[in-house]
mmCIF file as gemmi writes it, N, C-alpha and C atoms, coordinates in Angstrom:
data_model
loop_
_atom_site.group_PDB
_atom_site.id
_atom_site.type_symbol
_atom_site.label_atom_id
_atom_site.label_alt_id
_atom_site.label_comp_id
_atom_site.label_asym_id
_atom_site.label_entity_id
_atom_site.label_seq_id
_atom_site.pdbx_PDB_ins_code
_atom_site.Cartn_x
_atom_site.Cartn_y
_atom_site.Cartn_z
_atom_site.occupancy
_atom_site.B_iso_or_equiv
_atom_site.pdbx_formal_charge
_atom_site.auth_seq_id
_atom_site.auth_asym_id
_atom_site.pdbx_PDB_model_num
ATOM 1 N N . MET Axp A 1 ? 4.833 -45.957 -4.066 1 0 ? 1 A 1
ATOM 2 C CA . MET Axp A 1 ? 3.893 -44.856 -4.133 1 0 ? 1 A 1
ATOM 3 C C . MET Axp A 1 ? 4.058 -44.176 -5.495 1 0 ? 1 A 1
ATOM 4 N N . ASN Axp A 2 ? 2.949 -43.886 -6.164 1 0 ? 2 A 1
ATOM 5 C CA . ASN Axp A 2 ? 3.092 -43.18 -7.441 1 0 ? 2 A 1
ATOM 6 C C . ASN Axp A 2 ? 3.213 -41.682 -7.19 1 0 ? 2 A 1
ATOM 7 N N . THR Axp A 3 ? 3.613 -40.962 -8.213 1 0 ? 3 A 1
ATOM 8 C CA . THR Axp A 3 ? 3.962 -39.546 -8.036 1 0 ? 3 A 1
ATOM 9 C C . THR Axp A 3 ? 2.759 -38.65 -7.767 1 0 ? 3 A 1
ATOM 10 N N . THR Axp A 4 ? 1.539 -39.131 -8.012 1 0 ? 4 A 1
ATOM 11 C CA . THR Axp A 4 ? 0.372 -38.293 -7.766 1 0 ? 4 A 1
ATOM 12 C C . THR Axp A 4 ? -0.13 -38.408 -6.335 1 0 ? 4 A 1
ATOM 13 N N . GLU Axp A 5 ? 0.363 -39.396 -5.594 1 0 ? 5 A 1
ATOM 14 C CA . GLU Axp A 5 ? -0.049 -39.559 -4.203 1 0 ? 5 A 1
ATOM 15 C C . GLU Axp A 5 ? 0.751 -38.628 -3.308 1 0 ? 5 A 1
ATOM 16 N N . LYS Axp A 6 ? 0.084 -38.07 -2.327 1 0 ? 6 A 1
ATOM 17 C CA . LYS Axp A 6 ? 0.741 -37.187 -1.359 1 0 ? 6 A 1
ATOM 18 C C . LYS Axp A 6 ? 0.668 -37.85 0.005 1 0 ? 6 A 1
ATOM 19 N N . THR Axp A 7 ? 1.736 -37.699 0.762 1 0 ? 7 A 1
ATOM 20 C CA . THR Axp A 7 ? 1.697 -38.184 2.13 1 0 ? 7 A 1
ATOM 21 C C . THR Axp A 7 ? 1.138 -37.076 3.007 1 0 ? 7 A 1
ATOM 22 N N . ALA Axp A 8 ? 0.46 -37.468 4.064 1 0 ? 8 A 1
ATOM 23 C CA . ALA Axp A 8 ? -0.108 -36.479 4.974 1 0 ? 8 A 1
ATOM 24 C C . ALA Axp A 8 ? 1.021 -35.722 5.668 1 0 ? 8 A 1
ATOM 25 N N . MET Axp A 9 ? 0.85 -34.423 5.77 1 0 ? 9 A 1
ATOM 26 C CA . MET Axp A 9 ? 1.844 -33.584 6.436 1 0 ? 9 A 1
ATOM 27 C C . MET Axp A 9 ? 1.431 -33.376 7.884 1 0 ? 9 A 1
ATOM 28 N N . THR Axp A 10 ? 2.413 -33.316 8.73 1 0 ? 10 A 1
ATOM 29 C CA . THR Axp A 10 ? 2.139 -32.989 10.127 1 0 ? 10 A 1
ATOM 30 C C . THR Axp A 10 ? 1.84 -31.496 10.217 1 0 ? 10 A 1
ATOM 31 N N . PRO Axp A 11 ? 1.213 -31.056 11.294 1 0 ? 11 A 1
ATOM 32 C CA . PRO Axp A 11 ? 0.975 -29.611 11.446 1 0 ? 11 A 1
ATOM 33 C C . PRO Axp A 11 ? 2.272 -28.8 11.376 1 0 ? 11 A 1
ATOM 34 N N . GLU Axp A 12 ? 3.35 -29.341 11.924 1 0 ? 12 A 1
ATOM 35 C CA . GLU Axp A 12 ? 4.639 -28.636 11.889 1 0 ? 12 A 1
ATOM 36 C C . GLU Axp A 12 ? 5.158 -28.511 10.462 1 0 ? 12 A 1
ATOM 37 N N . GLU Axp A 13 ? 4.985 -29.581 9.664 1 0 ? 13 A 1
ATOM 38 C CA . GLU Axp A 13 ? 5.419 -29.546 8.263 1 0 ? 13 A 1
ATOM 39 C C . GLU Axp A 13 ? 4.58 -28.555 7.465 1 0 ? 13 A 1
ATOM 40 N N . LYS Axp A 14 ? 3.284 -28.515 7.743 1 0 ? 14 A 1
ATOM 41 C CA . LYS Axp A 14 ? 2.407 -27.562 7.053 1 0 ? 14 A 1
ATOM 42 C C . LYS Axp A 14 ? 2.806 -26.127 7.374 1 0 ? 14 A 1
ATOM 43 N N . LEU Axp A 15 ? 3.089 -25.869 8.65 1 0 ? 15 A 1
ATOM 44 C CA . LEU Axp A 15 ? 3.503 -24.53 9.056 1 0 ? 15 A 1
ATOM 45 C C . LEU Axp A 15 ? 4.814 -24.142 8.383 1 0 ? 15 A 1
ATOM 46 N N . ALA Axp A 16 ? 5.762 -25.078 8.349 1 0 ? 16 A 1
ATOM 47 C CA . ALA Axp A 16 ? 7.057 -24.8 7.713 1 0 ? 16 A 1
ATOM 48 C C . ALA Axp A 16 ? 6.873 -24.532 6.221 1 0 ? 16 A 1
ATOM 49 N N . ALA Axp A 17 ? 6.009 -25.306 5.567 1 0 ? 17 A 1
ATOM 50 C CA . ALA Axp A 17 ? 5.752 -25.112 4.137 1 0 ? 17 A 1
ATOM 51 C C . ALA Axp A 17 ? 5.094 -23.753 3.9 1 0 ? 17 A 1
ATOM 52 N N . TYR Axp A 18 ? 4.139 -23.399 4.749 1 0 ? 18 A 1
ATOM 53 C CA . TYR Axp A 18 ? 3.495 -22.096 4.629 1 0 ? 18 A 1
ATOM 54 C C . TYR Axp A 18 ? 4.51 -20.968 4.796 1 0 ? 18 A 1
ATOM 55 N N . GLU Axp A 19 ? 5.371 -21.092 5.799 1 0 ? 19 A 1
ATOM 56 C CA . GLU Axp A 19 ? 6.366 -20.046 6.046 1 0 ? 19 A 1
ATOM 57 C C . GLU Axp A 19 ? 7.338 -19.911 4.881 1 0 ? 19 A 1
ATOM 58 N N . ARG Axp A 20 ? 7.698 -21.036 4.253 1 0 ? 20 A 1
ATOM 59 C CA . ARG Axp A 20 ? 8.563 -20.974 3.058 1 0 ? 20 A 1
ATOM 60 C C . ARG Axp A 20 ? 7.835 -20.27 1.917 1 0 ? 20 A 1
ATOM 61 N N . MET Axp A 21 ? 6.553 -20.596 1.749 1 0 ? 21 A 1
ATOM 62 C CA . MET Axp A 21 ? 5.771 -19.973 0.683 1 0 ? 21 A 1
ATOM 63 C C . MET Axp A 21 ? 5.648 -18.47 0.918 1 0 ? 21 A 1
ATOM 64 N N . GLN Axp A 22 ? 5.367 -18.069 2.151 1 0 ? 22 A 1
ATOM 65 C CA . GLN Axp A 22 ? 5.23 -16.648 2.461 1 0 ? 22 A 1
ATOM 66 C C . GLN Axp A 22 ? 6.548 -15.909 2.217 1 0 ? 22 A 1
ATOM 67 N N . ALA Axp A 23 ? 7.656 -16.511 2.613 1 0 ? 23 A 1
ATOM 68 C CA . ALA Axp A 23 ? 8.967 -15.893 2.385 1 0 ? 23 A 1
ATOM 69 C C . ALA Axp A 23 ? 9.248 -15.769 0.891 1 0 ? 23 A 1
ATOM 70 N N . PHE Axp A 24 ? 8.868 -16.786 0.121 1 0 ? 24 A 1
ATOM 71 C CA . PHE Axp A 24 ? 9.059 -16.755 -1.33 1 0 ? 24 A 1
ATOM 72 C C . PHE Axp A 24 ? 8.265 -15.603 -1.947 1 0 ? 24 A 1
ATOM 73 N N . VAL Axp A 25 ? 7.003 -15.469 -1.565 1 0 ? 25 A 1
ATOM 74 C CA . VAL Axp A 25 ? 6.152 -14.411 -2.122 1 0 ? 25 A 1
ATOM 75 C C . VAL Axp A 25 ? 6.726 -13.037 -1.791 1 0 ? 25 A 1
ATOM 76 N N . LYS Axp A 26 ? 7.15 -12.84 -0.545 1 0 ? 26 A 1
ATOM 77 C CA . LYS Axp A 26 ? 7.744 -11.56 -0.154 1 0 ? 26 A 1
ATOM 78 C C . LYS Axp A 26 ? 9.011 -11.276 -0.952 1 0 ? 26 A 1
ATOM 79 N N . SER Axp A 27 ? 9.838 -12.295 -1.123 1 0 ? 27 A 1
ATOM 80 C CA . SER Axp A 27 ? 11.092 -12.141 -1.863 1 0 ? 27 A 1
ATOM 81 C C . SER Axp A 27 ? 10.835 -11.79 -3.327 1 0 ? 27 A 1
ATOM 82 N N . GLU Axp A 28 ? 9.898 -12.487 -3.945 1 0 ? 28 A 1
ATOM 83 C CA . GLU Axp A 28 ? 9.565 -12.213 -5.345 1 0 ? 28 A 1
ATOM 84 C C . GLU Axp A 28 ? 9.002 -10.804 -5.506 1 0 ? 28 A 1
ATOM 85 N N . TYR Axp A 29 ? 8.134 -10.397 -4.585 1 0 ? 29 A 1
ATOM 86 C CA . TYR Axp A 29 ? 7.553 -9.058 -4.644 1 0 ? 29 A 1
ATOM 87 C C . TYR Axp A 29 ? 8.65 -7.998 -4.566 1 0 ? 29 A 1
ATOM 88 N N . THR Axp A 30 ? 9.573 -8.181 -3.647 1 0 ? 30 A 1
ATOM 89 C CA . THR Axp A 30 ? 10.68 -7.229 -3.485 1 0 ? 30 A 1
ATOM 90 C C . THR Axp A 30 ? 11.559 -7.201 -4.727 1 0 ? 30 A 1
ATOM 91 N N . ALA Axp A 31 ? 11.898 -8.373 -5.257 1 0 ? 31 A 1
ATOM 92 C CA . ALA Axp A 31 ? 12.756 -8.45 -6.444 1 0 ? 31 A 1
ATOM 93 C C . ALA Axp A 31 ? 12.083 -7.79 -7.645 1 0 ? 31 A 1
ATOM 94 N N . LEU Axp A 32 ? 10.799 -8.03 -7.811 1 0 ? 32 A 1
ATOM 95 C CA . LEU Axp A 32 ? 10.08 -7.419 -8.934 1 0 ? 32 A 1
ATOM 96 C C . LEU Axp A 32 ? 9.997 -5.905 -8.78 1 0 ? 32 A 1
ATOM 97 N N . THR Axp A 33 ? 9.794 -5.436 -7.563 1 0 ? 33 A 1
ATOM 98 C CA . THR Axp A 33 ? 9.753 -3.991 -7.315 1 0 ? 33 A 1
ATOM 99 C C . THR Axp A 33 ? 11.083 -3.356 -7.695 1 0 ? 33 A 1
ATOM 100 N N . GLU Axp A 34 ? 12.176 -3.979 -7.288 1 0 ? 34 A 1
ATOM 101 C CA . GLU Axp A 34 ? 13.511 -3.458 -7.622 1 0 ? 34 A 1
ATOM 102 C C . GLU Axp A 34 ? 13.75 -3.481 -9.131 1 0 ? 34 A 1
ATOM 103 N N . LYS Axp A 35 ? 13.339 -4.571 -9.784 1 0 ? 35 A 1
ATOM 104 C CA . LYS Axp A 35 ? 13.508 -4.676 -11.239 1 0 ? 35 A 1
ATOM 105 C C . LYS Axp A 35 ? 12.717 -3.575 -11.947 1 0 ? 35 A 1
ATOM 106 N N . MET Axp A 36 ? 11.495 -3.345 -11.487 1 0 ? 36 A 1
ATOM 107 C CA . MET Axp A 36 ? 10.663 -2.318 -12.111 1 0 ? 36 A 1
ATOM 108 C C . MET Axp A 36 ? 11.227 -0.921 -11.887 1 0 ? 36 A 1
ATOM 109 N N . GLU Axp A 37 ? 11.777 -0.664 -10.712 1 0 ? 37 A 1
ATOM 110 C CA . GLU Axp A 37 ? 12.395 0.639 -10.448 1 0 ? 37 A 1
ATOM 111 C C . GLU Axp A 37 ? 13.574 0.872 -11.383 1 0 ? 37 A 1
ATOM 112 N N . LYS Axp A 38 ? 14.353 -0.184 -11.615 1 0 ? 38 A 1
ATOM 113 C CA . LYS Axp A 38 ? 15.496 -0.075 -12.526 1 0 ? 38 A 1
ATOM 114 C C . LYS Axp A 38 ? 15.019 0.207 -13.952 1 0 ? 38 A 1
ATOM 115 N N . LEU Axp A 39 ? 14.018 -0.543 -14.4 1 0 ? 39 A 1
ATOM 116 C CA . LEU Axp A 39 ? 13.49 -0.328 -15.746 1 0 ? 39 A 1
ATOM 117 C C . LEU Axp A 39 ? 12.886 1.071 -15.888 1 0 ? 39 A 1
ATOM 118 N N . LYS Axp A 40 ? 12.213 1.531 -14.841 1 0 ? 40 A 1
ATOM 119 C CA . LYS Axp A 40 ? 11.623 2.872 -14.876 1 0 ? 40 A 1
ATOM 120 C C . LYS Axp A 40 ? 12.714 3.931 -14.986 1 0 ? 40 A 1
ATOM 121 N N . ALA Axp A 41 ? 13.8 3.75 -14.255 1 0 ? 41 A 1
ATOM 122 C CA . ALA Axp A 41 ? 14.92 4.7 -14.311 1 0 ? 41 A 1
ATOM 123 C C . ALA Axp A 41 ? 15.546 4.732 -15.699 1 0 ? 41 A 1
ATOM 124 N N . GLU Axp A 42 ? 15.46 3.605 -16.412 1 0 ? 42 A 1
ATOM 125 C CA . GLU Axp A 42 ? 15.994 3.516 -17.772 1 0 ? 42 A 1
ATOM 126 C C . GLU Axp A 42 ? 14.948 3.901 -18.818 1 0 ? 42 A 1
ATOM 127 N N . ASP Axp A 43 ? 13.794 4.414 -18.366 1 0 ? 43 A 1
ATOM 128 C CA . ASP Axp A 43 ? 12.692 4.815 -19.248 1 0 ? 43 A 1
ATOM 129 C C . ASP Axp A 43 ? 12.214 3.65 -20.115 1 0 ? 43 A 1
ATOM 130 N N . LYS Axp A 44 ? 12.078 2.482 -19.489 1 0 ? 44 A 1
ATOM 131 C CA . LYS Axp A 44 ? 11.642 1.283 -20.21 1 0 ? 44 A 1
ATOM 132 C C . LYS Axp A 44 ? 10.309 0.768 -19.67 1 0 ? 44 A 1
ATOM 133 N N . THR Axp A 45 ? 9.406 1.694 -19.361 1 0 ? 45 A 1
ATOM 134 C CA . THR Axp A 45 ? 8.122 1.285 -18.782 1 0 ? 45 A 1
ATOM 135 C C . THR Axp A 45 ? 7.148 0.721 -19.813 1 0 ? 45 A 1
ATOM 136 N N . LYS Axp A 46 ? 7.466 0.834 -21.066 1 0 ? 46 A 1
ATOM 137 C CA . LYS Axp A 46 ? 6.579 0.303 -22.099 1 0 ? 46 A 1
ATOM 138 C C . LYS Axp A 46 ? 7.064 -1.038 -22.647 1 0 ? 46 A 1
ATOM 139 N N . THR Axp A 47 ? 8.106 -1.592 -22.035 1 0 ? 47 A 1
ATOM 140 C CA . THR Axp A 47 ? 8.65 -2.867 -22.503 1 0 ? 47 A 1
ATOM 141 C C . THR Axp A 47 ? 7.824 -4.036 -21.981 1 0 ? 47 A 1
ATOM 142 N N . VAL Axp A 48 ? 7.946 -5.158 -22.675 1 0 ? 48 A 1
ATOM 143 C CA . VAL Axp A 48 ? 7.269 -6.383 -22.252 1 0 ? 48 A 1
ATOM 144 C C . VAL Axp A 48 ? 7.759 -6.801 -20.871 1 0 ? 48 A 1
ATOM 145 N N . SER Axp A 49 ? 9.039 -6.688 -20.638 1 0 ? 49 A 1
ATOM 146 C CA . SER Axp A 49 ? 9.611 -7.071 -19.344 1 0 ? 49 A 1
ATOM 147 C C . SER Axp A 49 ? 8.981 -6.275 -18.203 1 0 ? 49 A 1
ATOM 148 N N . TYR Axp A 50 ? 8.836 -4.991 -18.392 1 0 ? 50 A 1
ATOM 149 C CA . TYR Axp A 50 ? 8.235 -4.143 -17.357 1 0 ? 50 A 1
ATOM 150 C C . TYR Axp A 50 ? 6.777 -4.541 -17.127 1 0 ? 50 A 1
ATOM 151 N N . ARG Axp A 51 ? 6.051 -4.73 -18.202 1 0 ? 51 A 1
ATOM 152 C CA . ARG Axp A 51 ? 4.626 -5.047 -18.079 1 0 ? 51 A 1
ATOM 153 C C . ARG Axp A 51 ? 4.392 -6.432 -17.479 1 0 ? 51 A 1
ATOM 154 N N . GLU Axp A 52 ? 5.232 -7.399 -17.843 1 0 ? 52 A 1
ATOM 155 C CA . GLU Axp A 52 ? 5.131 -8.725 -17.226 1 0 ? 52 A 1
ATOM 156 C C . GLU Axp A 52 ? 5.442 -8.64 -15.735 1 0 ? 52 A 1
ATOM 157 N N . SER Axp A 53 ? 6.462 -7.875 -15.408 1 0 ? 53 A 1
ATOM 158 C CA . SER Axp A 53 ? 6.834 -7.698 -14.001 1 0 ? 53 A 1
ATOM 159 C C . SER Axp A 53 ? 5.702 -7.035 -13.225 1 0 ? 53 A 1
ATOM 160 N N . LEU Axp A 54 ? 5.059 -6.065 -13.834 1 0 ? 54 A 1
ATOM 161 C CA . LEU Axp A 54 ? 3.939 -5.382 -13.195 1 0 ? 54 A 1
ATOM 162 C C . LEU Axp A 54 ? 2.804 -6.367 -12.9 1 0 ? 54 A 1
ATOM 163 N N . GLY Axp A 55 ? 2.502 -7.222 -13.866 1 0 ? 55 A 1
ATOM 164 C CA . GLY Axp A 55 ? 1.45 -8.22 -13.663 1 0 ? 55 A 1
ATOM 165 C C . GLY Axp A 55 ? 1.775 -9.174 -12.527 1 0 ? 55 A 1
ATOM 166 N N . CYS Axp A 56 ? 2.998 -9.676 -12.516 1 0 ? 56 A 1
ATOM 167 C CA . CYS Axp A 56 ? 3.419 -10.596 -11.452 1 0 ? 56 A 1
ATOM 168 C C . CYS Axp A 56 ? 3.427 -9.897 -10.102 1 0 ? 56 A 1
ATOM 169 N N . ARG Axp A 57 ? 3.942 -8.683 -10.072 1 0 ? 57 A 1
ATOM 170 C CA . ARG Axp A 57 ? 4.015 -7.945 -8.808 1 0 ? 57 A 1
ATOM 171 C C . ARG Axp A 57 ? 2.612 -7.672 -8.27 1 0 ? 57 A 1
ATOM 172 N N . THR Axp A 58 ? 1.682 -7.358 -9.154 1 0 ? 58 A 1
ATOM 173 C CA . THR Axp A 58 ? 0.3 -7.118 -8.741 1 0 ? 58 A 1
ATOM 174 C C . THR Axp A 58 ? -0.294 -8.376 -8.108 1 0 ? 58 A 1
ATOM 175 N N . TYR Axp A 59 ? -0.013 -9.528 -8.711 1 0 ? 59 A 1
ATOM 176 C CA . TYR Axp A 59 ? -0.487 -10.802 -8.16 1 0 ? 59 A 1
ATOM 177 C C . TYR Axp A 59 ? 0.105 -11.047 -6.772 1 0 ? 59 A 1
ATOM 178 N N . TYR Axp A 60 ? 1.425 -10.891 -6.645 1 0 ? 60 A 1
ATOM 179 C CA . TYR Axp A 60 ? 2.072 -11.126 -5.355 1 0 ? 60 A 1
ATOM 180 C C . TYR Axp A 60 ? 1.579 -10.136 -4.304 1 0 ? 60 A 1
ATOM 181 N N . LYS Axp A 61 ? 1.303 -8.913 -4.707 1 0 ? 61 A 1
ATOM 182 C CA . LYS Axp A 61 ? 0.776 -7.921 -3.765 1 0 ? 61 A 1
ATOM 183 C C . LYS Axp A 61 ? -0.586 -8.371 -3.242 1 0 ? 61 A 1
ATOM 184 N N . ALA Axp A 62 ? -1.418 -8.905 -4.125 1 0 ? 62 A 1
ATOM 185 C CA . ALA Axp A 62 ? -2.734 -9.389 -3.701 1 0 ? 62 A 1
ATOM 186 C C . ALA Axp A 62 ? -2.595 -10.545 -2.71 1 0 ? 62 A 1
ATOM 187 N N . VAL Axp A 63 ? -1.646 -11.431 -2.945 1 0 ? 63 A 1
ATOM 188 C CA . VAL Axp A 63 ? -1.41 -12.547 -2.025 1 0 ? 63 A 1
ATOM 189 C C . VAL Axp A 63 ? -0.953 -12.013 -0.668 1 0 ? 63 A 1
ATOM 190 N N . LEU Axp A 64 ? -0.019 -11.061 -0.682 1 0 ? 64 A 1
ATOM 191 C CA . LEU Axp A 64 ? 0.455 -10.473 0.574 1 0 ? 64 A 1
ATOM 192 C C . LEU Axp A 64 ? -0.675 -9.762 1.321 1 0 ? 64 A 1
ATOM 193 N N . GLU Axp A 65 ? -1.573 -9.122 0.587 1 0 ? 65 A 1
ATOM 194 C CA . GLU Axp A 65 ? -2.711 -8.462 1.224 1 0 ? 65 A 1
ATOM 195 C C . GLU Axp A 65 ? -3.65 -9.477 1.868 1 0 ? 65 A 1
ATOM 196 N N . LEU Axp A 66 ? -3.794 -10.644 1.246 1 0 ? 66 A 1
ATOM 197 C CA . LEU Axp A 66 ? -4.597 -11.705 1.863 1 0 ? 66 A 1
ATOM 198 C C . LEU Axp A 66 ? -3.964 -12.18 3.163 1 0 ? 66 A 1
ATOM 199 N N . TYR Axp A 67 ? -2.652 -12.363 3.145 1 0 ? 67 A 1
ATOM 200 C CA . TYR Axp A 67 ? -1.959 -12.75 4.378 1 0 ? 67 A 1
ATOM 201 C C . TYR Axp A 67 ? -2.246 -11.731 5.472 1 0 ? 67 A 1
ATOM 202 N N . GLU Axp A 68 ? -2.141 -10.46 5.117 1 0 ? 68 A 1
ATOM 203 C CA . GLU Axp A 68 ? -2.356 -9.388 6.089 1 0 ? 68 A 1
ATOM 204 C C . GLU Axp A 68 ? -3.795 -9.388 6.593 1 0 ? 68 A 1
ATOM 205 N N . LYS Axp A 69 ? -4.732 -9.6 5.68 1 0 ? 69 A 1
ATOM 206 C CA . LYS Axp A 69 ? -6.152 -9.614 6.047 1 0 ? 69 A 1
ATOM 207 C C . LYS Axp A 69 ? -6.436 -10.667 7.114 1 0 ? 69 A 1
ATOM 208 N N . PHE Axp A 70 ? -5.739 -11.789 7.023 1 0 ? 70 A 1
ATOM 209 C CA . PHE Axp A 70 ? -5.949 -12.876 7.97 1 0 ? 70 A 1
ATOM 210 C C . PHE Axp A 70 ? -4.933 -12.876 9.106 1 0 ? 70 A 1
ATOM 211 N N . GLY Axp A 71 ? -4.181 -11.793 9.219 1 0 ? 71 A 1
ATOM 212 C CA . GLY Axp A 71 ? -3.248 -11.648 10.325 1 0 ? 71 A 1
ATOM 213 C C . GLY Axp A 71 ? -2.031 -12.542 10.243 1 0 ? 71 A 1
ATOM 214 N N . LEU Axp A 72 ? -1.64 -12.883 9.036 1 0 ? 72 A 1
ATOM 215 C CA . LEU Axp A 72 ? -0.49 -13.785 8.867 1 0 ? 72 A 1
ATOM 216 C C . LEU Axp A 72 ? 0.756 -13.041 8.461 1 0 ? 72 A 1
């Protein structure tokens, strides 16, 4: 099998993959929130690190809101 081919996933595998993805998004959102709080406490809200974190956190928040919208 070449690397571009995918094998069909069972419903159980799909659910497990989804649950891993959801846990990852929640974890990243939490980690970014904590990082931003630390940077804010250090008065570093104008740094590239803070702004990049804000962008990523905004994206993850939108994903989490989609999960919520669909009751997931």
